[in-house]
C-alpha positions in Angstrom: -10.3 22.1 -32.3 -8.7 20.6 -28.9 -5.7 18.4 -29.4 -3.8 16.1 -26.9 -0.5 15.0 -28.3 1.6 12.2 -26.9 4.8 11.0 -28.7 4.7 7.3 -28.4 7.1 6.4 -30.9 9.0 4.3 -28.4 6.0 2.6 -26.8 6.3 -1.2 -26.9 3.5 -3.7 -26.5 4.3 -7.6 -26.6 7.4 -6.5 -28.7 5.5 -4.5 -31.4 6.1 -0.8 -31.4 3.0 1.5 -31.9 3.8 3.4 -35.1 0.8 5.9 -34.9 1.5 8.7 -32.3 -1.2 8.9 -29.4 -2.6 12.1 -30.9 -6.2 12.6 -30.0 -8.2 15.4 -31.9 -11.7 16.4 -30.9 -13.6 18.1 -33.7 -17.1 19.2 -34.6 -18.7 21.7 -36.8 -18.6 24.5 -34.2 -16.7 23.5 -31.1 -16.0 26.5 -29.0 -15.4 25.5 -25.4 -16.6 22.7 -22.9 -19.8 23.8 -21.4 -20.8 23.0 -17.8 -23.5 20.2 -17.8 -26.4 21.4 -15.8 -27.4 19.2 -12.9 -30.8 17.5 -12.7 -33.4 19.1 -10.2 -33.6 17.7 -6.8 -36.4 18.1 -4.6 -36.4 17.8 -0.8 -39.3 15.8 0.9 -41.2 17.6 3.8 -41.4 15.5 7.0 -44.2 16.4 9.4 -45.2 14.6 12.4 -49.0 14.6 11.6 -49.1 15.1 7.8 -48.4 12.4 5.2 -45.6 12.9 2.5 -46.6 15.2 -0.2 -46.8 13.8 -3.8 -43.9 14.2 -6.3 -43.8 17.7 -8.0 -44.2 17.8 -11.9 -41.4 16.5 -13.6 -40.2 13.9 -11.2 -41.2 10.3 -11.0 -41.5 7.6 -8.6 -38.3 5.8 -9.8 -36.4 9.1 -9.4 -37.5 9.4 -5.8 -36.5 6.0 -5.0 -33.0 6.3 -6.6 -31.9 8.4 -3.6 -32.4 5.2 -1.5 -29.8 2.4 -1.0 -29.6 0.5 -4.2 -27.2 -2.3 -3.2 -29.7 -4.9 -4.2 -29.8 -3.7 -7.7 -26.3 -2.9 -8.3 -25.8 -6.0 -10.7 -27.0 -5.4 -14.1 -28.6 -8.5 -15.8 -26.8 -10.0 -18.9 -29.8 -9.6 -21.0 -29.8 -5.7 -20.6 -26.1 -5.6 -21.5 -26.9 -7.8 -24.5 -29.5 -5.3 -25.6 -27.1 -2.3 -25.3 -24.4 -4.2 -27.2 -27.1 -5.0 -29.9 -28.1 -1.5 -30.1 -24.5 -0.3 -30.7 -23.6 -3.1 -33.2 -26.7 -2.7 -35.3 -27.0 1.1 -35.1 -30.7 1.1 -34.8 -32.1 4.6 -35.1 -28.7 6.1 -34.7 -28.5 9.9 -34.9 -24.7 10.4 -34.7 -21.7 9.6 -37.0 -18.3 9.4 -35.5 -15.5 9.6 -38.1 -11.9 8.4 -37.6 -8.5 9.1 -39.4 -8.8 6.3 -41.9 -12.3 7.7 -43.2 -14.5 5.2 -41.5 -17.6 6.2 -39.7 -19.1 4.7 -36.6 -23.0 5.1 -36.1 -23.9 5.5 -32.6 -26.5 7.5 -30.5 -25.9 11.0 -29.2 -27.9 10.6 -26.0 -25.7 7.4 -24.9 -22.5 9.2 -25.5 -23.6 12.4 -24.1 -24.7 10.7 -20.9 -21.3 8.7 -20.6 -19.0 11.5 -21.3 -19.2 15.2 -20.5 -16.8 16.0 -23.1 -18.7 14.3 -25.8 -21.8 15.9 -24.6 -20.3 19.4 -25.0 -19.1 18.4 -28.5 -22.6 17.2 -29.5 -24.3 20.3 -28.3 -22.2 22.4 -30.6 -22.2 19.9 -33.6 -24.4 20.9 -36.6 -27.0 18.5 -38.2 -26.0 17.2 -41.6 -28.7 15.0 -43.4 -30.4 14.4 -40.1 -27.0 13.1 -38.4 -24.7 15.0 -36.1 -21.0 14.4 -37.0 -18.1 14.6 -34.8 -14.4 13.5 -35.4 -11.9 11.6 -33.3 -8.3 11.7 -34.7 -5.1 10.4 -33.5 -6.4 6.9 -32.6 -7.0 3.8 -34.7 -10.6 3.2 -35.9 -10.4 -0.2 -34.0 -9.6 1.8 -30.7 -12.4 4.1 -31.3 -14.7 1.4 -32.0 -13.9 -0.4 -28.8 -14.2 2.9 -26.9 -17.7 3.6 -28.2 -18.8 0.0 -27.6 -17.6 0.2 -24.0 -19.7 3.5 -23.5 -22.8 1.4 -24.5 -22.4 -1.9 -22.5 -19.0 -1.8 -20.7 -17.9 -4.7 -22.7 -14.8 -5.5 -24.8 -12.9 -8.5 -26.2 -9.7 -9.4 -24.6 -7.9 -9.4 -27.9 -9.2 -6.1 -28.8 -8.2 -4.4 -25.4 -4.8 -6.2 -25.7 -4.3 -4.6 -29.1 -5.5 -1.0 -28.3 -5.0 -0.7 -24.4 -2.7 2.3 -24.6 -4.8 4.3 -27.0 -7.9 3.3 -24.9 -6.1 4.7 -21.9 -5.7 8.0 -23.5 -9.2 8.0 -24.9 -10.5 7.4 -21.4 -8.6 10.3 -20.1 -9.4 12.8 -22.9 -13.1 12.0 -22.7 -13.3 11.7 -19.1 -14.5 8.0 -18.7 -13.0 6.7 -15.3 -14.5 3.2 -15.6 -12.6 2.5 -18.7 -9.4 4.1 -17.3 -9.8 1.7 -14.4 -10.1 -1.3 -17.0 -7.2 -0.1 -18.9 -4.9 0.2 -15.6 -6.0 -3.2 -14.6 -5.1 -4.7 -17.9 -1.7 -3.0 -17.9 -1.0 -4.1 -14.6 -1.9 -7.7 -15.0 -1.0 -8.5 -18.6 1.3 -6.0 -20.3 3.9 -4.4 -18.1 7.3 -5.6 -18.9 10.9 -4.4 -18.3 11.1 -3.3 -21.9 8.0 -1.0 -21.8 7.6 0.0 -18.3 9.5 3.3 -18.6 7.1 4.3 -21.5 4.0 3.2 -19.8 5.2 5.3 -16.7 5.4 8.4 -18.8 1.9 7.8 -20.3 0.5 7.3 -16.8 1.8 10.6 -15.8 0.1 12.4 -18.9 -3.0 10.5 -18.3 -3.4 11.2 -14.6 -3.1 7.6 -13.5 -1.3 7.6 -10.1 -1.9 4.0 -9.3 -0.3 2.9 -12.7 2.6 5.3 -12.0 3.1 3.9 -8.6 3.1 0.2 -10.0 5.6 1.2 -12.7 7.9 3.0 -10.1 7.9 0.0 -8.0 8.8 -2.3 -10.9 11.6 -0.1 -11.9 13.0 0.2 -8.5 12.8 -3.6 -8.1 14.7 -4.5 -11.4 16.6 -1.2 -11.9 19.7 -2.9 -13.1 17.9 -4.6 -16.1 15.5 -1.7 -16.9 18.2 0.9 -17.0 19.8 -0.8 -20.0 16.5 -0.7 -22.1 15.9 1.6 -25.0 12.9 3.2 -23.1 15.1 4.4 -20.2 17.6 5.7 -22.6 15.1 7.7 -24.5 13.4 8.9 -21.3 16.9 9.9 -20.0 17.4 12.1 -23.1 13.9 13.7 -23.3 12.7 13.8 -19.6 15.8 14.1 -17.4 13.4 15.3 -14.5 11.7 11.9 -14.4 15.1 10.2 -14.5 16.1 12.3 -11.4 12.8 11.4 -9.5 13.2 7.8 -10.1 16.9 7.8 -8.9 15.9 9.6 -5.7 13.1 7.0 -5.3 15.8 4.2 -5.7 18.0 5.7 -3.0 15.2 6.2 -0.6 14.1 2.6 -1.2 17.5 1.3 -0.6 17.8 3.4 2.6 14.5 2.0 3.9 15.7 -1.3 3.1 18.8 -0.9 5.0 17.0 0.5 8.0 14.5 -2.4 8.0 17.4 -4.9 8.1 19.1 -3.0 10.7 15.8 -2.9 12.9 15.4 -6.7 12.3 18.9 -7.5 13.4 18.4 -5.3 16.7 15.2 -7.1 17.3 17.0 -10.3 17.0 19.5 -9.3 19.5 16.8 -7.9 22.1 15.0 -11.4 21.6 18.2 -13.3 22.4 18.5 -11.2 25.5 15.0 -11.9 26.6 15.6 -15.6 26.1 18.8 -15.3 28.1 16.8 -13.7 31.0 14.4 -16.6 30.9 17.1 -19.2 30.9 18.8 -17.6 33.8 15.8 -17.6 35.8 15.0 -21.2 34.9 18.5 -22.3 36.1 18.5 -20.4 39.3 15.1 -21.3 40.1 14.4 -24.9 38.9 17.8 -26.2 37.7 18.6 -27.8 34.3 20.4 -31.0 33.9 23.7 -30.7 35.8 23.4 -27.1 37.3 20.9 -25.4 39.4 20.1 -24.3 43.1 21.3 -26.3 46.1 17.9 -27.0 47.5 16.7 -28.4 44.0 17.3 -32.2 42.9 19.0 -32.0 39.5 17.6 -33.8 36.6 20.9 -35.2 35.3 22.2 -35.4 31.8 19.6 -38.0 30.8 16.7 -35.3 31.1 14.9 -34.3 27.9 15.8 -31.4 25.8 15.3 -28.1 27.6 12.6 -25.8 26.3 14.7 -22.7 26.9 16.8 -22.2 23.7 19.5 -20.0 25.5 19.9 -22.4 28.5 22.9 -24.2 27.2 24.7 -20.9 26.6 23.8 -19.6 29.9 24.9 -22.8 31.6 28.2 -22.5 30.2 28.6 -18.8 31.2 27.5 -19.3 34.7 30.1 -22.2 35.2 32.8 -20.0 33.8 31.6 -17.1 36.1 31.7 -19.3 39.2 35.2 -20.5 38.6 36.9 -17.7 36.9 39.9 -16.4 38.9 39.5 -12.7 37.4 35.8 -12.2 37.9 35.9 -8.4 37.6 33.7 -6.5 35.0 36.7 -5.3 33.0 39.2 -8.2 33.5 37.3 -11.0 31.6 35.0 -10.7 28.6 32.7 -13.6 29.6 32.5 -12.3 33.2 31.7 -8.9 32.0 28.9 -10.3 29.9 27.5 -12.1 32.9 27.7 -9.1 35.1 25.5 -7.2 32.4 23.0 -10.0 32.2 22.6 -10.0 36.1 22.2 -6.3 36.1 19.6 -6.4 33.3 17.7 -9.2 35.2 17.5 -7.0 38.2 15.9 -4.4 36.4 13.3 -6.7 35.1 12.7 -8.5 38.3 9.5 -7.8 40.2 10.1 -9.6 43.4 13.8 -9.1 44.6 13.0 -10.3 48.0 12.3 -13.9 46.8 14.4 -13.9 43.8 17.0 -16.7 43.6 19.1 -15.1 40.9 22.6 -14.0 42.4 23.2 -10.3 43.1 19.6 -9.1 42.3 19.2 -7.2 45.4 22.8 -5.8 45.0 21.9 -4.3 41.6 18.5 -2.9 42.8 20.5 -1.0 45.4 22.9 0.1 42.8 20.3 1.7 40.7 19.5 4.3 43.3 22.9 5.8 43.0 23.3 5.9 39.1 23.3 9.1 37.2 20.4 10.0 34.8 22.1 9.3 31.6 23.1 5.8 32.8 19.6 5.3 34.2 18.0 6.2 30.8 20.3 3.8 29.0 19.3 0.9 31.0 15.8 1.8 31.0 15.7 2.0 27.2 17.5 -1.4 26.9 14.7 -3.0 29.1 11.8 -1.5 27.0 13.5 -2.7 23.9 13.9 -6.3 25.4 10.3 -6.5 26.4 9.0 -5.1 23.2 11.0 -7.8 21.2 8.7 -10.4 22.7 5.6 -8.9 21.4 2.9 -6.3 22.3 0.9 -8.4 24.6 3.9 -9.4 26.5 5.1 -5.8 26.8 1.7 -4.7 28.0 1.8 -7.4 30.7 5.2 -6.3 31.9 4.2 -2.7 31.9 1.2 -3.5 34.2 3.5 -5.2 36.5 5.8 -2.2 36.7 2.8 0.0 37.2 1.8 -2.2 40.2 5.3 -2.1 41.5 5.6 1.8 41.3 2.5 2.0 43.7 3.4 -0.7 46.1 5.6 1.4 48.3 8.4 3.8 48.7 11.0 1.1 48.4 10.3 0.6 44.8 9.9 4.3 43.8 13.4 4.4 42.1 12.7 1.4 39.6 9.1 1.8 38.4 9.0 5.5 37.1 11.7 5.1 34.4 10.2 1.9 33.2 6.6 2.8 32.7 5.7 4.8 29.6 7.8 5.9 26.6 11.4 7.2 27.1 
């Protein structure tokens, strides 16, 4: 006799506890050990260039040979066939097997159907003795209603929604014990869609671990992490904390890891926002120095005046104020005025992103290009990393376009060899 015992006294489903333990017993008259199910014979076809295909060997059939080909067109079973299989189970026509349950009821079925659908049941049936022309096996630890739904599913893969709602936990255990993966998938889907709640998610997580259901375990873990404050106050968490402290430790570690990832994500989003603002500042600076905007711009361009429409560059207003301050500040040294220091940094960043310093109208662009040649390696690496981050903040396509321009600048001549090498490729 084989036994799988799962203490489920604390399992809850829709507010009602399951009083009976999930304890599945497999019994037959002389069950020794699970036997390996022999595979069907497979025959290889001979392929000759001048000879036709040989006929099938004795014991094969035309349908068996065709089953090895693609069967996508016949993957859906007509409803009439499922009705016939359902009727065969419900009426018990020509049944040769009796499945007994804990309450003494018997379910008539066909040993060939159960043996094909479950290798565990096949081993039990091979060792079961005949009694009055019937094989007899016993499934204990589950309500007779759950066993009835389980055997019906083996016939036609059908179930009533109310029945699956009532016996879903027992059916999950039965599907695991008897190795019926299709039923396990149905139970996991039903639990995920309709039954998971803060008051039972800890119990279902423990059951998922015992029944080898990794997807259900992952779903339960995510739900616990997402609403940890509420779930940690439930009775299921208190029981789990007492009887399974290792699982509690794993959940707490997962919670810390998820919180760390959330903080890292928020930090990266904030950094990306800063880099995007720098990119917009570069665009606005070039726009002001090349075309002019409202009341500020180059001397050889006619200004549009204050009546012009709204500027399409979002950072233009801030850069305009910064440029006006920079042009009239009496200090104007990098360490003397915070606004001037910011302006110096923007001008230097522009010079590292500029591809045409000879015709560029941004002030001090050529000055910073020459200054690059005398910087130390550490300082150069810091600036190059900043340039890459600013370009990446605009998107992959923009970044690829900028890298191509840097590659062209690298091979243009010796005058640009100090700029391009550090900006092309990862740093």
